[in-house]
N, C-alpha and C positions, 0 to 999 in steps of 0.2 A: 128153843131150839138151840143147839149147842153153836159153841163159837166156830167150829170148822166151817156150819153149815152157813154161818153170817160171810165167809170169806169166799164163797162161791161151790159150785159142785167138786167133786174130787176131780174132775178132769182139769177144771180150771185150777184146783189147787197143785196138781200134778204138774201144769203147764209154769204156773209161777214158780214153783219150786225151780225148774228146768232151767226158765228164764235168769231168775237169779245167779245160778250158778254159770249158766253160760257168760253172765256178764263179768265174770271173774276170768275168764280163758285167756292167756295169753296171746298174742300175735305169734312170738314163737319161743321157744326156749334156748339157751346156749349150753351146747355139751360141757358139762364139767371136766371131760376127758380132753377132746379135743379142740373147743370151744367153737366148733361149727353149731351152725343153724339148726334146731330141729322145728320143723311145722307141721309135722304129722303127730298132733298132741290130743289126747283120751282122757276124758275124764276118771277120777277114781272114787269108789263109793268112799264117804265118810260116815255113813252109820255105824254107830258108836262110839265115836271118835270125838268126844266132846271137847269144844272149842275150836275147831275144824271147820272152817267155812267150805273148803274147796281144795282139792288136790287135784293136782293135771300130772300127766306122764307121758313122756316122748321118748322114743327110741332113735337114737343117732345113728345113720351112717356107718358109723365106726363101730358101732355093736354096744354102744354103753345107754344105757337108761338112765334119763334125766327127769326128776320130780319137781312139782312147784306148790307149794301148799301157802294157803292163806288162812289167817285168823287169829287167835289170841298168840302173841308170841311165846307163851310158854307151851301153850299146847303142840304149836308150829315145831318148836324146838323138840319137844318129846318126840314126834313122828320121825323126824331126821335121827332123832338118837337111837330110835328103835331101829330105824332101818342100817345104821351103820354097826348094831352091835354083831353082824355077822360076819362083817368085814370091812376092809377100808372102804370109806365112803368119802367122795369131793364134796361137798357142800359149799355153794355158792349164792351171791345174793344178785338179783336183778329186778327192773322193772316191768310193769305189764307188756311195754313195747318190746322188750326184749334188752334191752340195755344192760351189758352186765356192769356189775359192782365187782367189788373185791371178793376173795375167798374168805369163808368164815373158819 
């Protein structure tokens, strides 16, 4: 029997993967532009992004998009570097409960 089958049915493995991602969901994001709370947060697929555990995206009422990512520090930095290549990107750091830290 394959290892995947030892972890349960396909439906159970999907549910486990979704629960693992949902556990990383921040309560809110802090907008990097206006510092407002962003509470409408959606997961972003990390398929093919080695070292990234989860990415969350929220659209602020001011119109700016804010991202949160977790995983290996170098991979997270590479993700934000890739976002910044098209234009200027404000990057900040915050805890999972939305506590804003200094900008990077």
